[in-house]
C-alpha positions, 0 to 999 in steps of 0.5 A, a space after each residue: 960709686 953708684 950711690 949718688 944715682 939713688 937720688 934719681 930713682 923716682 925719675 928713672 922709675 918714671 922713665 920706665 913707666 912712660 916708655 913701657 906705656 908708649 910701647 904698650 899703647 902701640 900694640 893697641 893702636 896697631 889692633 884698632 887703627 893698623 898703626 903701625 901697620 901689622 904684618 897680618 891685619 887683625 880683622 874683626 875686633 869683636 872678640 878677645 883681640 878687641 878686648 886686648 886692644 882696648 886694655 892696651 890703649 886705655 891701660 897704657 894711657 893710665 900708666 903713661 899719665 901715672 893715673 891710678 897706676 897701681 890698680 891699672 898695672 895690676 890689671 895689665 900684669 894679669 892681662 899679660 900673664 893670661 895673654 902669654 899662656 893663651 897665645 904664646 905658651 902653647 906654641 913653644 916652652 921658650 919665650 924667644 921661640 914662641 914670640 912671647 918675650 914682650 908679654 913676659 917683660 910687660 907682665 913683670 914691669 907691670 908687676 913692679 909698677 904695682 909694687 913701686 908706684 908711678 915714680 915722678 911726673 905722675 898724676 897720682 902724685 897730685 891726688 
């Protein structure tokens, strides 16, 4: 029944990559530009929060464009794993209770992109 959808696998992978990147960039713009407005301002960005925001904006832009997708996704996968265990896991064992469910999902989507590549509509396909 779903065999015909396999022909659209590269486009579906591109949609996953692009939407993930847009959501990820949003986390960085919130840290640097307070857009969308954060419930609590981040304040000084000359610490790990600033590094996180830079990785979210730059890495998210690379993923969005499909440029150096695999290495960027590998770095971001590791970044999200570290972020989860540093910021979320100490609060509670369960991701839904510690606010880390997005970090876990980002981590595994980036892991998948590392293995699968960028899909369609990527600058990597032109290199």
